[in-house]
N, CA, C and O atoms as a DFTB+ gen file, in Angstrom:
676 C
 N C O
     1  1      31.524      19.182     -40.854
     2  2      32.149      17.912     -41.117
     3  2      33.275      18.066     -42.141
     4  3      34.344      17.473     -41.997
     5  1      33.021      18.863     -43.167
     6  2      34.021      19.067     -44.212
     7  2      35.288      19.697     -43.630
     8  3      36.393      19.315     -44.013
     9  1      35.144      20.664     -42.702
    10  2      36.298      21.317     -42.074
    11  2      37.086      20.314     -41.233
    12  3      38.315      20.370     -41.192
    13  1      36.398      19.412     -40.572
    14  2      37.070      18.399     -39.757
    15  2      37.905      17.470     -40.638
    16  3      39.040      17.148     -40.285
    17  1      37.367      17.037     -41.772
    18  2      38.098      16.154     -42.684
    19  2      39.312      16.872     -43.259
    20  3      40.386      16.278     -43.357
    21  1      39.165      18.131     -43.640
    22  2      40.298      18.907     -44.156
    23  2      41.360      19.073     -43.080
    24  3      42.553      18.946     -43.357
    25  1      40.932      19.358     -41.849
    26  2      41.888      19.510     -40.743
    27  2      42.639      18.207     -40.497
    28  3      43.847      18.233     -40.260
    29  1      41.950      17.071     -40.549
    30  2      42.611      15.777     -40.352
    31  2      43.591      15.464     -41.474
    32  3      44.603      14.804     -41.238
    33  1      43.311      15.924     -42.687
    34  2      44.233      15.714     -43.808
    35  2      45.521      16.501     -43.636
    36  3      46.590      16.043     -44.039
    37  1      45.423      17.695     -43.034
    38  2      46.604      18.535     -42.853
    39  2      47.290      18.329     -41.503
    40  3      48.319      18.952     -41.240
    41  1      46.747      17.478     -40.650
    42  2      47.355      17.222     -39.352
    43  2      48.779      16.682     -39.459
    44  3      49.640      17.127     -38.700
    45  1      49.073      15.734     -40.373
    46  2      50.474      15.289     -40.491
    47  2      51.425      16.411     -40.875
    48  3      52.568      16.422     -40.419
    49  1      50.986      17.359     -41.703
    50  2      51.844      18.484     -42.068
    51  2      52.125      19.368     -40.873
    52  3      53.243      19.860     -40.717
    53  1      51.134      19.579     -40.028
    54  2      51.331      20.400     -38.832
    55  2      52.274      19.705     -37.858
    56  3      53.099      20.350     -37.212
    57  1      52.146      18.384     -37.759
    58  2      53.040      17.638     -36.869
    59  2      54.474      17.687     -37.388
    60  3      55.415      17.731     -36.596
    61  1      54.652      17.680     -38.716
    62  2      55.975      17.739     -39.297
    63  2      56.651      19.061     -38.991
    64  3      57.878      19.127     -38.920
    65  1      55.865      20.120     -38.809
    66  2      56.434      21.441     -38.545
    67  2      57.198      21.471     -37.221
    68  3      58.081      22.311     -37.048
    69  1      56.881      20.576     -36.285
    70  2      57.569      20.529     -34.998
    71  2      58.852      19.717     -35.060
    72  3      59.571      19.625     -34.065
    73  1      59.147      19.137     -36.195
    74  2      60.310      18.279     -36.332
    75  2      61.480      19.056     -36.910
    76  3      61.295      20.024     -37.648
    77  1      62.687      18.620     -36.566
    78  2      63.895      19.185     -37.172
    79  2      64.775      18.016     -37.608
    80  3      64.905      17.023     -36.893
    81  1      65.373      18.148     -38.785
    82  2      66.200      17.090     -39.359
    83  2      67.555      17.654     -39.744
    84  3      67.669      18.822     -40.117
    85  1      68.577      16.824     -39.652
    86  2      69.936      17.211     -40.004
    87  2      70.560      16.121     -40.862
    88  3      70.368      14.933     -40.604
    89  1      71.300      16.523     -41.870
    90  2      72.161      15.624     -42.639
    91  2      73.575      16.161     -42.456
    92  3      73.798      17.367     -42.568
    93  1      74.533      15.278     -42.176
    94  2      75.882      15.753     -41.857
    95  2      76.958      14.937     -42.568
    96  3      76.763      13.773     -42.919
    97  1      78.096      15.591     -42.766
    98  2      79.302      14.965     -43.291
    99  2      80.440      15.390     -42.370
   100  3      80.658      16.582     -42.156
   101  1      81.174      14.405     -41.820
   102  2      82.192      14.703     -40.811
   103  2      83.481      13.938     -41.052
   104  3      83.480      12.847     -41.624
   105  1      84.582      14.532     -40.604
   106  2      85.886      13.870     -40.549
   107  2      86.132      13.516     -39.093
   108  3      85.954      14.354     -38.208
   109  1      86.541      12.281     -38.839
   110  2      86.778      11.793     -37.482
   111  2      88.218      11.323     -37.379
   112  3      88.722      10.649     -38.277
   113  1      88.883      11.680     -36.281
   114  2      90.225      11.189     -35.992
   115  2      90.179      10.415     -34.682
   116  3      89.743      10.942     -33.659
   117  1      90.629       9.166     -34.713
   118  2      90.738       8.324     -33.522
   119  2      92.204       8.261     -33.130
   120  3      93.052       7.943     -33.963
   121  1      92.513       8.559     -31.881
   122  2      93.899       8.637     -31.439
   123  2      94.046       7.902     -30.107
   124  3      93.348       8.215     -29.143
   125  1      94.954       6.925     -30.055
   126  2      95.214       6.199     -28.806
   127  2      96.607       6.492     -28.262
   128  3      97.128       5.696     -27.480
   129  1      97.213       7.574     -28.636
   130  2      98.546       8.066     -28.270
   131  2      99.685       7.287     -28.939
   132  3     100.843       7.691     -28.827
   133  1      99.388       6.194     -29.623
   134  2     100.396       5.462     -30.385
   135  2     100.227       5.687     -31.886
   136  3     101.204       5.803     -32.626
   137  1      98.976       5.746     -32.317
   138  2      98.693       5.982     -33.726
   139  2      97.346       6.672     -33.869
   140  3      96.511       6.630     -32.966
   141  1      97.149       7.303     -35.014
   142  2      95.883       7.965     -35.330
   143  2      95.249       7.274     -36.526
   144  3      95.939       6.832     -37.445
   145  1      93.948       7.190     -36.502
   146  2      93.182       6.599     -37.589
   147  2      92.152       7.629     -38.028
   148  3      91.482       8.239     -37.195
   149  1      92.028       7.820     -39.329
   150  2      91.055       8.757     -39.881
   151  2      89.826       8.019     -40.365
   152  3      89.896       6.865     -40.788
   153  1      88.688       8.713     -40.293
   154  2      87.426       8.152     -40.765
   155  2      86.545       9.289     -41.273
   156  3      86.731      10.451     -40.909
   157  1      85.596       8.935     -42.108
   158  2      84.605       9.879     -42.607
   159  2      83.227       9.321     -42.318
   160  3      83.000       8.116     -42.422
   161  1      82.306      10.205     -41.955
   162  2      80.976       9.763     -41.569
   163  2      79.903      10.575     -42.287
   164  3      80.011      11.795     -42.411
   165  1      78.886       9.896     -42.750
   166  2      77.701      10.510     -43.333
   167  2      76.549      10.155     -42.401
   168  3      76.331       8.981     -42.104
   169  1      75.809      11.164     -41.939
   170  2      74.788      10.883     -40.947
   171  2      73.493      11.629     -41.145
   172  3      73.429      12.614     -41.881
   173  1      72.461      11.148     -40.479
   174  2      71.151      11.775     -40.430
   175  2      70.698      11.783     -38.975
   176  3      70.887      10.798     -38.262
   177  1      70.108      12.879     -38.535
   178  2      69.485      12.937     -37.217
   179  2      68.158      13.659     -37.349
   180  3      68.070      14.702     -37.997
   181  1      67.139      13.108     -36.741
   182  2      65.823      13.737     -36.725
   183  2      65.310      13.832     -35.307
   184  3      65.477      12.907     -34.512
   185  1      64.685      14.954     -34.991
   186  2      64.055      15.145     -33.690
   187  2      62.563      15.330     -33.953
   188  3      62.164      16.221     -34.703
   189  1      61.753      14.493     -33.340
   190  2      60.327      14.466     -33.602
   191  2      59.546      14.896     -32.368
   192  3      59.709      14.338     -31.283
   193  1      58.693      15.901     -32.557
   194  2      57.869      16.469     -31.483
   195  2      58.695      16.918     -30.285
   196  3      58.171      17.026     -29.176
   197  1      59.969      17.179     -30.497
   198  2      60.835      17.698     -29.446
   199  2      61.239      16.700     -28.379
   200  3      62.019      17.042     -27.490
   201  1      60.726      15.461     -28.439
   202  2      61.002      14.512     -27.363
   203  2      61.685      13.222     -27.803
   204  3      62.234      12.501     -26.969
   205  1      61.660      12.923     -29.088
   206  2      62.247      11.675     -29.575
   207  2      63.245      12.004     -30.676
   208  3      62.902      12.686     -31.642
   209  1      64.478      11.524     -30.538
   210  2      65.511      11.754     -31.555
   211  2      66.008      10.404     -32.056
   212  3      66.170       9.454     -31.290
   213  1      66.244      10.349     -33.358
   214  2      66.802       9.144     -33.962
   215  2      67.972       9.572     -34.840
   216  3      67.901      10.596     -35.519
   217  1      69.034       8.798     -34.827
   218  2      70.219       9.118     -35.633
   219  2      70.691       7.864     -36.349
   220  3      70.725       6.775     -35.774
   221  1      71.054       8.037     -37.615
   222  2      71.624       6.976     -38.441
   223  2      72.940       7.478     -38.994
   224  3      73.043       8.645     -39.372
   225  1      73.951       6.625     -39.049
   226  2      75.219       7.055     -39.640
   227  2      75.933       5.879     -40.292
   228  3      75.747       4.716     -39.934
   229  1      76.755       6.241     -41.264
   230  2      77.642       5.289     -41.926
   231  2      79.043       5.890     -41.849
   232  3      79.281       6.988     -42.353
   233  1      79.961       5.173     -41.223
   234  2      81.327       5.657     -41.041
   235  2      82.287       4.733     -41.777
   236  3      82.256       3.514     -41.613
   237  1      83.131       5.341     -42.583
   238  2      84.156       4.614     -43.342
   239  2      85.501       4.881     -42.674
   240  3      85.943       6.028     -42.607
   241  1      86.157       3.828     -42.177
   242  2      87.424       3.956     -41.463
   243  2      88.563       3.723     -42.449
   244  3      88.555       2.752     -43.206
   245  1      89.553       4.636     -42.432
   246  2      90.679       4.561     -43.362
   247  2      91.971       4.290     -42.593
   248  3      92.457       5.170     -41.883
   249  1      92.520       3.115     -42.720
   250  2      93.849       2.819     -42.177
   251  2      94.419       1.611     -42.908
   252  3      93.711       0.954     -43.671
   253  1      95.697       1.316     -42.681
   254  2      96.371       0.236     -43.398
   255  2      95.895      -1.144     -42.975
   256  3      95.848      -2.065     -43.791
   257  1      95.543      -1.292     -41.701
   258  2      95.136      -2.597     -41.188
   259  2      93.730      -2.949     -41.659
   260  3      93.444      -4.097     -42.001
   261  1      92.872      -1.959     -41.671
   262  2      91.462      -2.198     -41.979
   263  2      91.049      -1.320     -43.152
   264  3      90.262      -0.388     -42.983
   265  1      91.565      -1.606     -44.321
   266  2      91.253      -0.808     -45.498
   267  2      89.797      -1.029     -45.900
   268  3      89.405      -2.139     -46.259
   269  1      89.011       0.028     -45.835
   270  2      87.613      -0.056     -46.231
   271  2      86.679      -0.569     -45.156
   272  3      85.545      -0.937     -45.462
   273  1      87.115      -0.607     -43.901
   274  2      86.215      -1.001     -42.820
   275  2      85.119       0.048     -42.682
   276  3      85.350       1.236     -42.908
   277  1      83.952      -0.394     -42.317
   278  2      82.872       0.560     -42.118
   279  2      82.055       0.192     -40.895
   280  3      82.120      -0.932     -40.398
   281  1      81.291       1.153     -40.423
   282  2      80.465       0.993     -39.241
   283  2      79.133       1.671     -39.508
   284  3      79.094       2.831     -39.920
   285  1      78.058       0.964     -39.278
   286  2      76.719       1.522     -39.396
   287  2      76.143       1.627     -37.998
   288  3      76.264       0.699     -37.199
   289  1      75.507       2.778     -37.698
   290  2      74.980       3.013     -36.353
   291  2      73.546       3.498     -36.402
   292  3      73.145       4.213     -37.320
   293  1      72.792       3.102     -35.414
   294  2      71.437       3.575     -35.187
   295  2      71.331       3.892     -33.710
   296  3      71.662       3.055     -32.870
   297  1      70.872       5.097     -33.382
   298  2      70.660       5.430     -31.978
   299  2      69.342       6.168     -31.810
   300  3      68.873       6.852     -32.719
   301  1      68.757       6.015     -30.634
   302  2      67.499       6.669     -30.287
   303  2      67.654       7.325     -28.924
   304  3      68.313       6.786     -28.035
   305  1      67.038       8.500     -28.768
   306  2      67.066       9.215     -27.501
   307  2      65.653       9.643     -27.151
   308  3      64.896      10.089     -28.014
   309  1      65.299       9.504     -25.868
   310  2      64.003       9.917     -25.373
   311  2      64.213      11.013     -24.332
   312  3      64.805      10.771     -23.281
   313  1      63.728      12.215     -24.626
   314  2      63.911      13.353     -23.723
   315  2      62.970      13.243     -22.528
   316  3      61.823      12.817     -22.660
   317  1      63.475      13.635     -21.362
   318  2      62.636      13.675     -20.162
   319  2      61.622      14.816     -20.293
   320  3      60.460      14.647     -19.923
   321  1      62.044      15.977     -20.814
   322  2      61.111      17.084     -21.077
   323  2      61.084      17.354     -22.578
   324  3      60.303      16.717     -23.285
   325  1      61.905      18.276     -23.098
   326  2      61.926      18.553     -24.535
   327  2      63.319      18.964     -24.981
   328  3      64.006      19.711     -24.284
   329  1      63.736      18.475     -26.143
   330  2      65.037      18.840     -26.692
   331  2      65.058      20.299     -27.168
   332  3      66.134      20.875     -27.330
   333  1      63.891      20.896     -27.393
   334  2      63.817      22.277     -27.880
   335  2      64.517      23.260     -26.944
   336  3      65.174      24.194     -27.403
   337  1      64.379      23.054     -25.647
   338  2      64.967      23.967     -24.657
   339  2      66.124      23.339     -23.889
   340  3      66.806      24.027     -23.130
   341  1      66.348      22.063     -24.073
   342  2      67.380      21.333     -23.353
   343  2      66.746      20.365     -22.375
   344  3      65.841      20.739     -21.629
   345  1      67.207      19.136     -22.370
   346  2      66.601      18.115     -21.519
   347  2      67.578      16.982     -21.251
   348  3      68.462      16.696     -22.059
   349  1      67.401      16.345     -20.103
   350  2      68.066      15.081     -19.854
   351  2      67.389      14.036     -20.726
   352  3      66.203      14.154     -21.034
   353  1      68.141      13.009     -21.127
   354  2      67.566      11.966     -21.961
   355  2      68.145      10.604     -21.618
   356  3      69.193      10.489     -20.983
   357  1      67.431       9.580     -22.054
   358  2      67.875       8.187     -22.002
   359  2      67.942       7.707     -23.445
   360  3      67.089       8.061     -24.259
   361  1      68.948       6.907     -23.763
   362  2      69.102       6.474     -25.141
   363  2      69.566       5.042     -25.267
   364  3      70.001       4.415     -24.300
   365  1      69.463       4.539     -26.487
   366  2      69.945       3.199     -26.828
   367  2      70.614       3.282     -28.188
   368  3      70.209       4.074     -29.039
   369  1      71.641       2.460     -28.393
   370  2      72.357       2.478     -29.659
   371  2      72.703       1.091     -30.132
   372  3      72.908       0.173     -29.337
   373  1      72.765       0.950     -31.460
   374  2      73.083      -0.316     -32.098
   375  2      74.125      -0.043     -33.174
   376  3      73.920       0.821     -34.027
   377  1      75.235      -0.766     -33.144
   378  2      76.322      -0.597     -34.112
   379  2      76.572      -1.922     -34.813
   380  3      76.547      -2.984     -34.191
   381  1      76.811      -1.845     -36.107
   382  2      77.122      -3.039     -36.895
   383  2      78.346      -2.744     -37.745
   384  3      78.302      -1.872     -38.612
   385  1      79.436      -3.459     -37.506
   386  2      80.677      -3.255     -38.243
   387  2      80.807      -4.191     -39.424
   388  3      80.104      -5.197     -39.520
   389  1      81.723      -3.845     -40.331
   390  2      81.931      -4.674     -41.526
   391  2      82.543      -6.027     -41.174
   392  3      82.489      -6.955     -41.981
   393  1      83.118      -6.150     -39.992
   394  2      83.696      -7.423     -39.573
   395  2      82.673      -8.289     -38.828
   396  3      83.046      -9.198     -38.086
   397  1      81.382      -8.002     -39.033
   398  2      80.260      -8.742     -38.432
   399  2      80.260      -8.660     -36.920
   400  3      79.707      -9.538     -36.258
   401  1      80.866      -7.631     -36.360
   402  2      80.891      -7.435     -34.926
   403  2      79.833      -6.395     -34.551
   404  3      80.066      -5.195     -34.702
   405  1      78.685      -6.841     -34.069
   406  2      77.616      -5.941     -33.667
   407  2      77.752      -5.628     -32.189
   408  3      78.090      -6.495     -31.383
   409  1      77.481      -4.358     -31.840
   410  2      77.557      -3.932     -30.448
   411  2      76.336      -3.102     -30.124
   412  3      75.890      -2.291     -30.936
   413  1      75.794      -3.308     -28.931
   414  2      74.635      -2.557     -28.466
   415  2      75.011      -1.842     -27.177
   416  3      75.909      -2.279     -26.457
   417  1      74.330      -0.754     -26.892
   418  2      74.627      -0.023     -25.670
   419  2      73.503       0.920     -25.296
   420  3      72.465       0.970     -25.954
   421  1      73.729       1.663     -24.230
   422  2      72.759       2.643     -23.763
   423  2      73.496       3.907     -23.375
   424  3      74.710       3.895     -23.171
   425  1      72.750       5.002     -23.276
   426  2      73.370       6.279     -22.942
   427  2      72.434       7.124     -22.086
   428  3      71.218       6.933     -22.078
   429  1      73.037       8.058     -21.372
   430  2      72.322       9.110     -20.648
   431  2      73.028      10.408     -20.986
   432  3      74.230      10.421     -21.254
   433  1      72.284      11.489     -20.972
   434  2      72.916      12.757     -21.299
   435  2      71.980      13.926     -21.153
   436  3      70.853      13.798     -20.673
   437  1      72.475      15.075     -21.581
   438  2      71.699      16.309     -21.596
   439  2      71.931      16.949     -22.955
   440  3      73.076      17.110     -23.377
   441  1      70.853      17.318     -23.646
   442  2      70.997      17.857     -25.000
   443  2      69.962      18.937     -25.283
   444  3      68.842      18.910     -24.773
   445  1      70.377      19.887     -26.113
   446  2      69.472      20.869     -26.727
   447  2      69.648      20.682     -28.225
   448  3      70.736      20.896     -28.760
   449  1      68.579      20.285     -28.900
   450  2      68.638      20.030     -30.337
   451  2      67.386      20.634     -30.960
   452  3      66.312      20.033     -30.913
   453  1      67.522      21.824     -31.546
   454  2      66.369      22.428     -32.206
   455  2      66.736      23.147     -33.504
   456  3      65.845      23.640     -34.197
   457  1      68.020      23.220     -33.851
   458  2      68.449      23.854     -35.085
   459  2      68.586      25.356     -35.020
   460  3      69.045      25.971     -35.982
   461  1      68.196      25.972     -33.900
   462  2      68.322      27.421     -33.716
   463  2      69.433      27.710     -32.714
   464  3      69.394      27.216     -31.587
   465  1      70.405      28.493     -33.106
   466  2      71.503      28.816     -32.199
   467  2      72.385      27.613     -31.954
   468  3      72.447      26.697     -32.775
   469  1      73.069      27.618     -30.820
   470  2      73.996      26.550     -30.476
   471  2      73.241      25.330     -29.948
   472  3      72.541      25.415     -28.939
   473  1      73.387      24.208     -30.630
   474  2      72.867      22.925     -30.152
   475  2      74.022      22.175     -29.505
   476  3      75.174      22.336     -29.907
   477  1      73.718      21.363     -28.512
   478  2      74.769      20.618     -27.820
   479  2      74.222      19.294     -27.311
   480  3      73.015      19.119     -27.147
   481  1      75.138      18.370     -27.065
   482  2      74.809      17.064     -26.516
   483  2      75.992      16.610     -25.667
   484  3      77.090      16.409     -26.185
   485  1      75.771      16.452     -24.381
   486  2      76.781      15.957     -23.442
   487  2      76.285      14.595     -22.976
   488  3      75.175      14.477     -22.458
   489  1      77.121      13.552     -23.162
   490  2      76.605      12.213     -22.899
   491  2      77.636      11.290     -22.264
   492  3      78.845      11.512     -22.329
   493  1      77.099      10.249     -21.651
   494  2      77.873       9.107     -21.176
   495  2      77.195       7.874     -21.758
   496  3      75.993       7.674     -21.580
   497  1      77.965       7.055     -22.447
   498  2      77.414       5.857     -23.081
   499  2      78.177       4.624     -22.607
   500  3      79.379       4.687     -22.347
   501  1      77.480       3.522     -22.500
   502  2      78.099       2.243     -22.161
   503  2      77.797       1.279     -23.301
   504  3      76.638       0.966     -23.572
   505  1      78.855       0.811     -23.966
   506  2      78.728      -0.128     -25.073
   507  2      79.571      -1.348     -24.737
   508  3      80.788      -1.249     -24.584
   509  1      78.921      -2.488     -24.625
   510  2      79.604      -3.742     -24.303
   511  2      80.494      -3.598     -23.062
   512  3      81.604      -4.130     -23.031
   513  1      80.015      -2.889     -22.052
   514  2      80.729      -2.732     -20.789
   515  2      81.798      -1.658     -20.765
   516  3      82.444      -1.472     -19.734
   517  1      82.008      -0.946     -21.855
   518  2      83.010       0.114     -21.926
   519  2      82.293       1.462     -21.935
   520  3      81.371       1.675     -22.723
   521  1      82.724       2.379     -21.048
   522  2      82.085       3.680     -20.924
   523  2      82.780       4.716     -21.795
   524  3      84.008       4.774     -21.850
   525  1      81.981       5.531     -22.473
   526  2      82.486       6.631     -23.300
   527  2      81.829       7.924     -22.831
   528  3      80.623       7.962     -22.587
   529  1      82.623       8.974     -22.708
   530  2      82.122      10.302     -22.356
   531  2      82.325      11.194     -23.568
   532  3      83.377      11.135     -24.205
   533  1      81.327      12.031     -23.902
   534  2      81.484      12.854     -25.088
   535  2      80.657      14.116     -25.075
   536  3      79.710      14.254     -24.301
   537  1      81.032      15.043     -25.952
   538  2      80.300      16.283     -26.152
   539  2      80.291      16.597     -27.653
   540  3      81.291      16.404     -28.346
   541  1      79.150      17.080     -28.137
   542  2      79.004      17.498     -29.526
   543  2      78.349      18.870     -29.549
   544  3      77.395      19.123     -28.814
   545  1      78.868      19.761     -30.403
   546  2      78.317      21.102     -30.572
   547  2      77.961      21.304     -32.035
   548  3      78.660      20.814     -32.922
   549  1      76.866      22.031     -32.289
   550  2      76.468      22.386     -33.651
   551  2      75.860      23.774     -33.633
   552  3      75.111      24.119     -32.719
   553  1      76.184      24.574     -34.648
   554  2      75.614      25.918     -34.768
   555  2      75.404      26.238     -36.245
   556  3      76.159      25.774     -37.099
   557  1      74.380      27.028     -36.540
   558  2      74.135      27.399     -37.939
   559  2      75.133      28.438     -38.433
   560  3      75.720      29.183     -37.649
   561  1      75.310      28.470     -39.743
   562  2      76.094      29.504     -40.413
   563  2      75.085      30.301     -41.233
   564  3      74.674      29.853     -42.303
   565  1      74.686      31.456     -40.759
   566  2      73.670      32.256     -41.452
   567  2      72.286      31.651     -41.322
   568  3      71.997      30.931     -40.365
   569  1      71.430      31.950     -42.296
   570  2      70.037      31.496     -42.248
   571  2      69.715      30.401     -43.256
   572  3      68.545      30.075     -43.456
   573  1      70.717      29.837     -43.883
   574  2      70.487      28.870     -44.957
   575  2      70.195      27.456     -44.465
   576  3      69.750      26.623     -45.254
   577  1      70.425      27.162     -43.207
   578  2      70.302      25.801     -42.691
   579  2      71.636      25.091     -42.591
   580  3      71.764      24.094     -41.880
   581  1      72.648      25.611     -43.314
   582  2      73.988      25.046     -43.241
   583  2      74.596      25.372     -41.883
   584  3      74.376      26.458     -41.347
   585  1      75.355      24.441     -41.330
   586  2      75.976      24.675     -40.035
   587  2      77.265      23.896     -39.876
   588  3      77.581      23.014     -40.674
   589  1      78.006      24.239     -38.824
   590  2      79.228      23.511     -38.486
   591  2      78.935      22.640     -37.277
   592  3      77.997      22.898     -36.523
   593  1      79.752      21.601     -37.098
   594  2      79.634      20.751     -35.919
   595  2      81.004      20.223     -35.524
   596  3      81.850      19.949     -36.375
   597  1      81.207      20.089     -34.238
   598  2      82.438      19.525     -33.695
   599  2      82.070      18.597     -32.546
   600  3      81.014      18.739     -31.929
   601  1      82.948      17.654     -32.272
   602  2      82.693      16.737     -31.172
   603  2      83.986      16.166     -30.631
   604  3      85.004      16.124     -31.323
   605  1      83.932      15.729     -29.389
   606  2      85.079      15.135     -28.722
   607  2      84.559      14.064     -27.777
   608  3      83.617      14.301     -27.021
   609  1      85.172      12.881     -27.820
   610  2      84.804      11.820     -26.884
   611  2      86.039      11.034     -26.488
   612  3      87.056      11.034     -27.181
   613  1      85.919      10.363     -25.349
   614  2      87.028       9.563     -24.825
   615  2      86.455       8.267     -24.295
   616  3      85.482       8.253     -23.542
   617  1      87.086       7.170     -24.711
   618  2      86.679       5.867     -24.225
   619  2      87.876       4.930     -24.165
   620  3      88.554       4.717     -25.171
   621  1      88.131       4.382     -23.017
   622  2      89.146       3.346     -22.857
   623  2      90.509       3.733     -23.443
   624  3      91.185       2.903     -24.051
   625  1      90.911       5.008     -23.255
   626  2      92.198       5.475     -23.737
   627  2      92.224       5.932     -25.180
   628  3      93.278       6.321     -25.683
   629  1      91.094       5.894     -25.854
   630  2      91.014       6.342     -27.248
   631  2      90.211       7.633     -27.295
   632  3      89.079       7.694     -26.815
   633  1      90.810       8.663     -27.878
   634  2      90.143       9.948     -28.035
   635  2      89.661      10.075     -29.474
   636  3      90.423       9.860     -30.416
   637  1      88.401      10.423     -29.632
   638  2      87.834      10.642     -30.959
   639  2      87.465      12.113     -31.074
   640  3      86.749      12.650     -30.228
   641  1      87.954      12.761     -32.121
   642  2      87.573      14.143     -32.389
   643  2      86.875      14.183     -33.746
   644  3      87.242      13.458     -34.671
   645  1      85.865      15.042     -33.847
   646  2      85.048      15.100     -35.048
   647  2      84.839      16.559     -35.442
   648  3      84.632      17.412     -34.579
   649  1      84.894      16.845     -36.725
   650  2      84.577      18.160     -37.259
   651  2      83.873      17.965     -38.591
   652  3      84.251      17.111     -39.393
   653  1      82.839      18.774     -38.816
   654  2      82.122      18.608     -40.069
   655  2      81.108      19.700     -40.322
   656  3      81.069      20.720     -39.635
   657  1      80.295      19.458     -41.321
   658  2      79.223      20.374     -41.689
   659  2      77.904      19.602     -41.633
   660  3      77.862      18.379     -41.768
   661  1      76.835      20.366     -41.429
   662  2      75.518      19.747     -41.414
   663  2      74.501      20.700     -42.030
   664  3      74.713      21.912     -42.080
   665  1      73.424      20.144     -42.483
   666  2      72.338      20.926     -43.070
   667  2      71.068      20.606     -42.294
   668  3      70.662      19.448     -42.192
   669  1      70.451      21.639     -41.754
   670  2      69.186      21.477     -41.034
   671  2      68.042      21.742     -41.996
   672  3      68.114      22.649     -42.825
   673  1      67.002      20.960     -41.884
   674  2      65.801      21.185     -42.692
   675  2      64.575      20.727     -41.934
   676  3      63.459      20.831     -42.443
């Protein structure tokens, strides 16, 4: 009985071992062929038991028209098999802007997210009836957990490119 109670106490720690978490800082450029807008994003992504991913981000947009505009995002992805080896997924996202304009959407894609080697996410998202196609890549730099990440997406004539660093833990 004592061994069972000890095992149950350490069960959450064992479950945590299957999880991978990332904290990231990125520079984003939005370009519609007439003008470019710069933004910075601070984000968190966690993958739990290899099948459920959640991401939170805060993006600060820098331009003359919208000085200090920001966007907060929450997204969830459910893998059909497991993100550890690569899987198709279904997702949902919620965005809240500083101008009180909230937008919700859904996504489908294929992703490998495990923190080892090259991670990737290829997706199609629909937000308020507008479709966005995108790809994100991440790879570690050495064994410290630090890594680089890049991304590219296109929606309704606007191209967004992203480059940054992330820390896996």
